[in-house]
C-alpha positions in Angstrom: 30.7 44.7 1.0 27.2 43.1 1.6 26.4 39.7 0.2 23.9 39.7 -2.6 20.9 37.5 -1.6 19.6 37.4 -5.2 22.5 35.1 -6.1 20.6 32.3 -4.3 18.2 32.3 -7.2 20.8 31.8 -10.0 20.1 28.6 -12.0 16.6 28.3 -10.4 13.2 28.3 -12.0 9.7 28.5 -10.8 6.9 26.0 -11.2 4.1 27.2 -13.5 1.5 25.3 -11.6 2.4 26.1 -7.9 5.3 28.7 -7.9 7.7 26.3 -6.1 11.4 27.3 -6.7 13.5 24.4 -8.0 16.8 23.9 -10.1 16.6 24.6 -13.7 16.3 21.4 -15.7 14.4 19.4 -13.2 11.7 17.1 -14.8 9.2 17.2 -11.9 8.3 19.8 -9.4 9.1 18.9 -5.8 6.2 20.9 -4.6 3.2 19.7 -6.6 4.6 16.8 -8.6 3.7 18.2 -12.0 6.0 17.5 -14.9 7.9 20.3 -16.6 9.3 18.3 -19.4 8.1 16.2 -22.2 11.0 13.6 -21.8 8.6 11.1 -20.3 6.3 11.4 -23.4 8.9 10.6 -26.1 7.7 8.0 -28.5 9.9 4.9 -28.5 9.6 1.7 -30.6 8.4 -1.4 -28.7 11.0 -4.2 -28.5 10.7 -7.0 -31.0 8.5 -10.0 -29.8 11.4 -12.3 -29.2 12.9 -9.8 -26.7 9.8 -9.2 -24.8 9.5 -12.3 -22.7 12.3 -14.5 -21.5 12.6 -18.1 -22.6 13.1 -19.5 -19.1 9.7 -18.8 -17.8 7.9 -21.8 -16.3 4.8 -23.1 -18.2 1.6 -22.2 -16.6 -1.5 -24.3 -16.9 -4.5 -21.8 -17.2 -6.9 -24.3 -15.8 -5.1 -24.1 -12.5 -6.9 -20.9 -12.0 -10.4 -21.9 -13.1 -13.1 -21.4 -10.7 -15.4 -24.1 -12.3 -17.2 -26.5 -10.0 -15.4 -29.6 -11.3 -11.9 -28.0 -10.9 -9.5 -29.9 -8.6 -7.4 -28.0 -6.2 -3.8 -28.1 -7.2 -1.1 -29.2 -4.8 1.4 -26.4 -4.4 4.8 -26.6 -2.7 6.7 -23.8 -1.2 10.3 -23.5 -0.1 10.7 -24.0 3.6 13.2 -22.2 5.6 14.7 -22.8 9.0 14.8 -19.1 9.7 11.1 -19.2 10.7 10.6 -19.4 14.4 7.4 -19.8 16.2 6.2 -16.9 18.3 5.7 -17.8 22.1 4.3 -15.1 24.2 1.6 -12.6 24.5 -1.5 -12.6 26.5 -4.3 -12.5 23.9 -6.7 -15.4 24.1 -8.5 -16.0 20.8 -10.3 -19.1 22.0 -14.0 -19.4 22.0 -15.9 -20.0 25.2 -19.5 -21.1 25.6 -22.0 -18.3 26.2 -24.1 -18.5 29.4 -27.0 -17.2 27.5 -28.2 -13.7 26.9 -28.0 -11.5 29.9 -30.7 -8.9 30.8 -29.0 -5.5 30.7 -31.9 -3.5 32.0 -32.3 -3.5 35.8 -35.7 -4.3 37.4 -37.7 -1.1 38.2 -37.4 -1.6 42.0 -33.6 -1.8 42.1 -32.6 1.4 40.3 -31.2 4.2 42.3 -32.9 7.5 42.5 -32.0 10.1 40.0 -29.6 12.8 40.8 -30.2 16.5 40.5 -27.4 18.6 39.0 
């Protein structure tokens, strides 16, 4: 008896936007990314204010981020790690060299070769 190829489409649905075939119950189309469910739009209550922010956050001085002309630059410290190694190698030279002046890129009229005919 021959195998029924239509059984491949059991428990499948098509996207109404692009026609992509996907499993029934999928929330988002794998082809075009459109949502097929309103589950992500369900209204939920916001958590109470005391649960919104943890109590162990460090205090931040807002004047530290001021761009006023009299603002002092804060000293910051970062954790140092011995895992950082310096990179030795490569052939790129980023040093600046003194220019010898502007060079004339146009050859004098007497030194140019004759034109070629194609």
